[in-house]
Structure formats: C-alpha cells, structure tokens
C-alpha positions in Angstrom: 22.5 7.9 -0.3 22.7 4.3 0.7 20.4 3.1 -2.0 21.2 3.0 -5.8 18.9 4.6 -8.3 16.9 2.2 -10.6 17.7 2.2 -14.3 14.8 1.7 -16.8 17.3 0.2 -19.3 18.6 -2.4 -16.9 17.7 -6.0 -17.7 16.3 -6.4 -14.2 14.1 -3.3 -14.2 10.9 -5.2 -14.6 11.8 -7.6 -11.8 12.7 -4.6 -9.7 9.2 -3.1 -10.2 7.6 -6.4 -9.3 9.7 -6.6 -6.1 8.8 -3.0 -5.2 5.1 -3.7 -5.7 5.4 -6.9 -3.6 7.1 -5.2 -0.7 5.2 -1.9 -0.8 1.8 -3.4 -1.3 2.6 -6.5 0.8 3.5 -4.5 3.9 0.5 -2.2 3.3 -1.8 -5.2 3.1 -0.5 -6.8 6.3 -0.5 -3.5 8.3 -4.0 -2.7 7.0 -5.4 -6.1 7.9 -4.0 -5.6 11.4 -5.3 -2.0 11.5 -8.7 -3.0 10.3 -9.2 -5.6 13.1 -8.5 -2.9 15.7 -10.4 -0.2 13.8 -13.6 -2.4 13.7 -13.2 -2.9 17.5 -12.7 0.8 18.0 -15.7 1.7 15.8 -17.9 -0.5 17.9 -16.8 1.2 21.1 -17.0 4.8 19.8 -20.1 6.7 18.5 -20.9 8.1 15.1 -20.7 11.6 16.6 -17.0 11.0 17.5 -16.2 10.3 13.9 -18.2 13.3 12.8 -16.1 15.6 15.0 -12.9 13.9 13.8 -14.0 14.4 10.1 -14.4 18.1 10.8 -10.8 18.4 11.9 -9.6 16.5 8.8 -10.9 19.2 6.5 -8.6 21.7 8.1 -5.7 19.3 8.4 -5.9 18.1 4.8 -6.3 21.7 3.5 -3.1 22.8 5.2 -1.2 19.6 4.2 -1.1 20.6 0.6 1.5 23.2 1.6 3.7 20.6 3.3 6.3 20.5 0.5 5.7 17.0 -0.8 6.1 18.4 -4.3 9.8 18.6 -3.5 9.9 14.9 -3.0 8.4 14.4 -6.5 11.1 16.7 -7.9 13.8 14.6 -6.2 12.3 11.4 -7.7 11.7 12.8 -11.1 15.2 14.4 -11.6 17.9 12.4 -13.4 20.4 12.6 -10.5 20.3 13.8 -6.9 23.1 14.4 -4.4 23.2 14.1 -0.6 23.5 17.9 -0.3 20.3 18.3 -2.4 18.4 15.9 -0.1 19.5 18.0 2.9 18.3 21.2 1.2 14.9 19.6 0.6 14.8 18.4 4.2 15.5 21.9 5.5 12.8 23.5 3.3 10.3 21.0 4.4 11.2 21.5 8.1 10.6 25.2 7.8 7.4 24.8 5.8 5.9 22.3 8.2 6.9 24.2 11.3 5.0 27.2 9.9 2.0 25.0 9.1 1.9 23.8 12.7 1.9 27.4 14.0 -0.8 28.3 11.4 -3.1 25.5 12.6 -2.7 26.6 16.2 -3.9 30.1 15.1 -6.9 29.0 13.0 -8.2 26.3 15.5 -10.6 28.7 17.2 -12.0 29.9 13.9 -12.6 26.4 12.7 -14.5 25.6 15.9 -16.7 28.7 15.4 -17.4 27.7 11.8 -18.7 24.2 12.8 -20.1 25.5 16.1 -18.2 22.7 17.9 -15.8 24.0 20.6 -14.1 20.6 20.8 -12.7 21.0 17.2 -10.3 23.7 18.4 -8.7 21.4 21.0 -8.4 18.5 18.6 -6.7 20.7 15.9 -4.1 22.0 18.4 -2.9 18.5 19.2 -3.0 17.4 15.6 -0.4 20.1 14.7 2.2 17.6 15.9 1.6 15.6 12.7 3.2 18.3 10.5 6.5 18.1 12.3 7.0 14.4 11.3 6.6 15.1 7.6 10.2 16.1 6.8 11.5 12.9 8.4 9.1 10.8 6.3 9.3 12.5 2.9 13.0 12.6 2.1 13.6 8.9 2.9 10.5 8.2 0.7 12.3 10.0 -2.2 15.4 7.9 -1.6 13.3 4.7 -1.7 11.3 5.8 -4.7 14.4 6.5 -6.8 15.8 3.1 -5.9 12.5 1.2 -6.3 13.6 -0.4 -3.0 10.7 -0.9 -0.5 11.9 -4.0 1.2 13.7 -2.4 4.2 10.9 0.1 5.1 8.3 -2.7 5.0 9.1 -3.7 8.5 8.9 -0.1 9.6 5.4 0.2 8.2 4.3 -2.9 10.2 5.8 -1.6 13.4 4.2 1.8 13.0 0.8 0.1 12.3 1.1 -2.0 15.4 1.9 1.0 17.5 -0.9 3.1 16.1 -3.4 0.2 16.5 -2.3 -0.4 20.1 -2.8 3.3 21.0 -6.3 3.2 19.3 -7.4 0.1 21.2 -6.1 1.4 24.5 -7.8 4.8 23.9 -11.2 3.2 23.0 -11.1 0.9 26.0 -10.1 3.7 28.3 -12.9 6.0 27.3 -10.9 8.6 25.4 -13.7 9.1 22.9 -12.7 11.2 19.9 -9.2 11.6 21.3 -8.6 8.0 20.4 -8.8 9.0 16.7 -6.2 11.8 17.3 -3.5 10.1 19.3 -3.4 6.9 17.3 -2.2 8.4 13.9 0.3 10.7 15.7 2.0 7.7 17.3 2.0 5.9 13.9 3.5 8.8 12.0 6.3 9.5 14.4 7.4 5.9 14.7 7.3 5.6 10.9 9.4 8.7 10.5 12.1 7.5 12.9 12.1 4.1 11.2 12.3 5.5 7.7 15.4 7.5 8.6 17.1 4.5 10.1 16.1 2.2 7.2 17.4 4.4 4.4 20.5 5.7 6.3 19.5 9.3 5.6 21.0 11.8 8.1 18.5 14.6 8.8 21.0 17.3 9.0 19.6 20.7 7.8 21.4 22.7 5.2 20.6 26.4 5.0 22.6 26.8 1.8 19.7 27.0 -0.7 21.8 27.7 -3.8 20.7 25.6 -6.7 17.3 24.7 -5.4 15.4 26.9 -7.9 14.5 24.0 -10.3 13.4 21.8 -7.4 11.3 24.4 -5.8 9.8 25.4 -9.2 8.8 21.8 -9.9 7.3 21.4 -6.4 5.4 24.7 -6.8 4.0 23.5 -10.2 2.4 20.6 -8.4 1.0 22.9 -5.7 -1.9 24.1 -7.8 -3.0 20.6 -8.5 -2.7 19.6 -4.8 -4.8 22.7 -3.8 -7.5 21.8 -6.3 -7.4 18.2 -5.1 -7.9 19.3 -1.5 -10.9 21.4 -2.5 -12.4 18.5 -4.4 -11.8 15.8 -1.7 -12.7 17.9 1.3 -15.7 19.9 0.0 -18.2 17.2 1.1 -17.2 17.3 4.8 -16.7 21.1 4.7 -20.2 21.6 3.4 -21.9 18.8 5.3 -20.1 19.7 8.6 -21.9 23.0 8.8 -25.3 21.7 7.8 -25.5 18.2 9.4 -25.4 17.0 12.9 -22.2 15.1 14.0 -24.2 11.8 14.0 -25.3 12.0 10.4 -21.9 13.4 9.3 -20.2 10.5 11.1 -22.4 7.9 9.2 -21.5 9.5 5.9 -17.8 9.9 6.7 -17.4 6.2 7.9 -19.3 5.0 4.8 -16.8 6.9 2.7 -14.0 5.5 4.7 -15.2 1.9 4.2 -15.8 2.2 0.5 -12.5 4.1 -0.1 -10.3 1.6 1.8 -9.0 0.0 -1.4 -8.6 3.2 -3.4 -7.0 5.1 -0.6 -4.9 2.4 1.0 -3.8 0.1 -1.8 -3.7 2.4 -4.9 -1.4 5.0 -3.4 1.3 2.3 -2.7 1.0 1.2 -6.3 1.3 4.8 -7.4 4.4 5.2 -5.2 6.0 2.5 -7.4 4.4 3.6 -10.6 5.7 7.2 -10.5 9.4 6.4 -10.3 8.9 3.5 -12.8 7.2 5.8 -15.3 9.8 8.5 -14.7 12.6 6.1 -15.6 10.9 5.2 -18.9 9.6 8.7 -19.7 11.6 8.9 -22.9 9.5 6.1 -24.4 5.9 7.4 -24.4 4.4 4.3 -26.1 5.9 2.1 -23.5 4.3 4.3 -20.8 0.9 4.1 -22.4 1.2 0.3 -22.8 2.3 -0.1 -19.1 -0.6 2.2 -18.0 -3.2 0.1 -19.8 -1.8 -3.0 -18.3 -2.0 -1.5 -14.8 -5.6 -0.4 -15.4 -6.6 -3.9 -16.6 -5.1 -5.7 -13.7 -6.0 -3.3 -10.9 -9.7 -3.1 -12.0 -9.7 -6.9 -12.2 -8.8 -7.0 -8.6 -10.9 -4.1 -7.2 -14.1 -4.0 -9.2 -15.5 -7.2 -7.7 -14.8 -5.8 -4.2 -16.6 -2.5 -5.0 -19.6 -4.0 -6.6 -19.7 -6.8 -4.0 -19.8 -4.1 -1.3 -22.7 -2.4 -3.1 -24.9 -5.5 -3.2 -24.1 -6.7 0.3 -24.1 -3.3 2.1 -26.6 -4.1 4.8 -25.2 -7.4 6.1 -21.7 -6.1 5.6 -22.3 -3.0 7.8 -24.1 -4.9 10.5 -21.4 -7.6 10.7 -18.5 -5.2 10.7 -19.8 -2.2 12.7 -22.8 -3.5 14.7 -26.4 -2.6 14.9 -25.9 1.1 15.9 -24.2 1.7 12.5 -26.9 0.0 10.4 -28.1 3.4 9.1 -24.8 3.6 7.2 -25.7 0.8 4.8 -27.5 3.0 2.2 -24.5 5.3 2.0 -22.2 2.3 1.4 -24.4 0.9 -1.4 -24.3 4.2 -3.3 -20.6 5.2 -2.7 -19.3 1.7 -3.6 -20.6 2.1 -7.1 -18.5 5.3 -7.5 -15.2 3.8 -6.4 -14.2 2.0 -9.7 -14.3 5.4 -11.4 -12.2 7.0 -8.6 -9.7 4.1 -8.8 -9.2 4.8 -12.5 -9.1 8.5 -12.1 -6.3 8.6 -9.5 -4.1 6.3 -11.6 -3.4 9.1 -14.1 -1.6 11.5 -11.7 1.7 9.6 -11.5 1.9 9.3 -15.3 1.5 13.0 -15.9 4.0 13.9 -13.1 6.5 11.4 -14.3 6.3 12.7 -17.9 7.1 16.2 -16.5 3.6 17.5 -17.0 2.4 18.5 -13.5 0.3 21.1 -15.2 -2.0 18.4 -16.6 -2.6 17.1 -13.1 -3.4 20.7 -12.0 -5.9 21.1 -14.8 -7.6 17.9 -14.0 -7.7 18.8 -10.3 -9.2 22.2 -11.2 -12.1 20.5 -13.0 -12.7 18.4 -9.9 -12.5 21.4 -7.6 -15.4 22.9 -9.5 -17.4 19.9 -10.4 -17.4 18.1 -7.0 -18.3 21.0 -4.7 -21.2 22.0 -7.0 -22.4 18.4 -6.9 -22.1 18.4 -3.1 -24.0 21.7 -2.8 -26.8 20.3 -4.8 -26.8 17.0 -3.1 -26.8 18.3 0.5 -30.3 19.6 -0.1 -31.4 16.0 0.3 -29.3 15.6 3.4 -26.3 13.3 4.0 -27.5 10.7 1.5 -27.4 13.5 -1.2 -23.6 13.7 -0.7 -23.4 10.0 -1.6 -25.4 10.5 -4.7 -23.2 13.4 -5.7 -20.3 11.0 -5.8 -22.0 8.6 -8.0 -23.3 11.2 -10.5 -20.3 13.5 -10.7 -17.2 11.2 -10.5 -17.8 9.3 -13.8 -17.8 12.7 -15.5 -14.6 13.7 -13.8 -13.0 10.4 -14.8 -13.9 11.0 -18.4 -12.4 14.5 -18.3 -9.2 13.1 -16.7 -8.8 10.5 -19.4 -9.1 13.1 -22.1 -6.6 15.6 -20.5 -4.0 13.2 -19.0 -4.3 10.5 -21.7 -3.5 12.7 -24.6 0.3 13.3 -23.9 0.9 9.6 -23.8 -1.2 8.8 -26.9 -3.9 7.0 -24.9 -7.2 6.5 -26.7 -10.6 6.1 -25.0 -11.0 2.8 -26.8 -7.7 1.6 -25.2 -9.0 2.6 -21.8 -12.4 0.9 -22.3 -10.7 -2.2 -23.5 -8.5 -2.3 -20.4 -11.3 -1.7 -18.0 -13.8 -4.0 -19.6 -12.8 -7.4 -18.1 -12.8 -6.4 -14.5 -15.9 -4.2 -14.7 -17.9 -6.4 -17.0 -17.3 -9.6 -15.0 -18.0 -7.7 -11.7 -21.4 -6.6 -13.0 -22.3 -10.2 -13.9 -21.2 -11.2 -10.4 -23.3 -8.5 -8.7 -26.4 -9.7 -10.6 -25.8 -13.3 -9.4 -25.3 -12.2 -5.7 -28.5 -10.1 -5.8 -30.5 -13.0 -7.2 -29.2 -15.4 -4.5 -29.8 -12.8 -1.8 -33.5 -12.6 -2.7 -33.8 -16.4 -2.6 -32.3 -16.6 0.9 -34.6 -17.1 4.0 -34.1 -14.6 6.8 -30.6 -15.1 8.2 -28.4 -13.3 10.7 -26.1 -10.8 8.9 -22.8 -12.8 9.3 -24.5 -15.9 8.0 -25.8 -13.9 5.0 -22.3 -12.8 4.2 -21.0 -16.3 4.6 -23.3 -17.4 1.8 -23.1 -14.3 -0.5 -19.3 -13.7 -0.4 -18.3 -17.2 -1.6 -21.2 -17.2 -4.1 -19.9 -13.9 -5.5 -16.3 -15.1 -5.7 -17.4 -18.2 -7.6 -19.6 -16.2 -9.9 -16.7 -13.8 -10.6 -14.3 -16.6 -11.3 -16.8 -18.3 -13.6 -17.4 -15.0 -15.5 -13.6 -14.5 -16.0 -13.2 -18.1 -17.3 -16.1 -17.6 -19.8 -15.5 -14.0 -20.8 -11.9 -13.0 -20.0 -9.8 -16.1 -19.7 -6.8 -14.3 -21.3 -6.9 -11.5 -18.7 -7.1 -14.1 -15.9 -4.0 -15.9 -17.2 -2.2 -12.6 -17.5 -2.9 -11.9 -13.8 -1.7 -15.4 -12.8 1.4 -15.0 -14.9 2.2 -11.6 -13.2 2.1 -13.2 -9.8 4.0 -16.4 -10.5 6.5 -15.7 -13.2 10.1 -14.8 -12.6 11.2 -13.7 -16.1 11.0 -10.0 -17.0 7.8 -9.0 -18.7 7.6 -8.5 -22.4 8.3 -4.9 -23.3 5.9 -2.7 -25.2 6.7 -2.5 -28.9 8.3 0.7 -30.0 
C-alpha cells in the first residue's frame, strides 16, 4: 500500500479526521453542485415517465448490488492490519462476484420487464450490467483510503468523474436519448472514477487466486450480507410495489420527489460515514469515546440538515416549480411529506458505521430486518391511496424504525435515549421554529412568481434559524463554528 494506516492513539488523529471530512465532503459538495445544475437541466428536458422507467430498473440493480462483495471492503477497513496480498485476494473475489452478477442481470432482464409490463426495462437492464464490472476497481482503493483516512488525492478523481457523468447526461438529454440518458451518464462516471481511484492510491489490480487465509475476511463480509439484503428490501420496496400498480408518470413524480428530499441524506451522509467507520474502528476499544463522538456527530449533522429538510417541507410548491418547471408541479405534495421524514432517516443511517466498527454487524442486520418488515408493510397499506400514500408511509413508519434502531444499536456503546434526544434537540427544535416563521411569512406574501417567493422565504428562513440558534442553542452554534475554524485537536471524551 502507498498510504499509511491511521492510528487512533496518534496526537494528530483528530486533525486527520477533520481533514478526511473536509476532502471527502468537500469534493462531494463540489461534484454534487455541478451535477445538480446539469440534473435540473436534464429533468426539464425529460419526462416524468422516463424517470419512472429508470426507477423500475434501479430496484433490480440495487437488489443485485447487495451481493457485490462490499462487505469485504468493510472487513479490510475493520481489521488491525492488511497486506498487499490480502488486497489482491479481495479484488479477485469481488471480480468473480461482480462478473457473475452482470451475467445474472442479463438473464433476469426479460422477467423484470414482464413483471412491470414495460418491455423497455429489459434493454435498460442489459446495458446497466456494465456497472458491476467497475465495482472491484472502486472498492479496494476505497478500503486503502479508509484505513489511512486520506481522501485528499481521490477528491480530484471524484470531480473529474462528476464532470464526465454530467457531460454525458447533458449531451444525452439535448440529443433526445430519453431514458437512456439516465443509463449512460452513471456508467461513464463509475468507470472514470474506478480508473482514477486505482491511479490515486497506487493499487495494482492484479488478481490472486490463492484464497488461503481469506476465511475471516469472507466471514465478516458474509455477516454484513444479511443486513444489506434487508436494507435493499426496505429501501426498494416502495418502487417494487408502486412500479406494478402505478403508471410510469405517477411513479416518476414520486421517485423524483424522493430523490430531491434524499439528496442530503444520500449524498452527504454516506461520505461522512465513510470517514466515521474507520475512525470508530480505530477507537473501538474505548466504547465511551465512541458514544461521545457519536452524539457529537448527531448534534452537528442535524444542526446542518434539519433546517434544510423542514425548509423544503414548507416551501415545496415554489421550490419544485423553480427547480423542475411547471410540468413537475404535481410533485410538490410528495416533497412536502417526504421532507419531514428525512431527519429521522439521517439519524437512523448514522448508526450502521458504529455497529460495524465495533465488530457487531449482526446489530446492523437486526435493525435492517425490522426495516425490511416495517417499511414494506407500510408501503402496501399506503399504496391503497395511490402514489401519495407511499409518501405518507415514509413519514409514519420511519420515526418508528429510528426509535428501534436507537434501542438496538445504541445499547452496545452505552447510548441512552436521553443522550440522543439532547443531541438532536438543538437542530430539530430551532428548525421547527424556523418553519413556523416561514409559513407565517408565506401567508402574508402577495401572489408572486415561484422564484421570487423563494427569494423571500429562503433568506427569511435562514435569519429565523440563526436567531433561534442564538436564543436557544448558542453553545451548539459556537461548537459548530469552533469545529470549522479551529486547528487544535478536539477535546477527547472522558474515560
């Protein structure tokens, strides 16, 4: 390996975590900002039905992805030491697994098209099989970076891949590719990122068919498999159920509302978890320190994200019309409901890296099993009211799932409900006050064009949130400012 593993006992460990967060999240933010500009342009050119068809293929793609061997990467990160030979063993196993998955998707493509009664789905799935083959070249370099907590070098790769993917998407939309635009753009991004990661980390993708000594690694990866399968069932059940009962237009409206409201939890929380998992793994022998760090992360992350979620909920109509255009205006009610569920989802997904880092993947599996039962049942009930019922299922069921997760995953690190509530209170409480102010101002406004409404409501909401923080959570605000500007290592949790 060309990168040196991070050491939790090193004096610069805290600074290394902050640097990892800066580079991992910073590159993600820049690439996402660029991607969103192009995505909004593409959405205006494509139809909701295109996104409905694409969503149908994602169910199959995501369901097969849980077998792609990413649990081996977690095993590499979590282990105390790892040699180059072990990395090549993992690369070979993932190469074989993902090659088999590509062949499997080719075989089931016609069956998926028959299930949805959409012949186009089969063709889309056949081309999307190319995505699996890039996975081995992405995953092993990610393990190397994770162990070293070094995300600076791959940051440029992420930006280049985002530019390439955005360019393909824009060219496709302008050239009339329709739904194929949504297929070719991520393929380009994944393969460019795979090549860049290999170069950035210096990993040589040379297969090793000597599998002696891989038992522990495979066993750890397999232990994560159950949780991943349950997570796929939970996260894809809505499209799987809705795809068979709804027209592509309605499914497209729901799917894009879910995409919009999940942008922060799906694009910004995973990079933080990428840093959190190896950081927790390095300090796993000090459970109290892990709990303290987790509460700190909850407090600061919800302080940043809750105002965005609740702001989305109370400005859904002008937000959708401004970003997506008039033909997507039917999406606004979905956004208003789904945005309220996202703070709970943000909190819920933060628990997985803690459990895995503490060597308790079974806890993650149990949590996912609860979700795999709870969410599909909620969706089956909600679909009786149409696409909007799927949105209501999120808002009703996900707070329950979050509470169950806190109980199961918080126990091993000694986390109490009161600690979690205390950590979440500043961000959530101040955001509720902000939402009330925005709703009141919106009712007083005369009829305005959607962009003008947003130009009034967004700054008003920002000022209201800042005022609420100054009045009710000044200490938390100063904590956030100190995290951003300070250079000294943070104070460690007491033993």
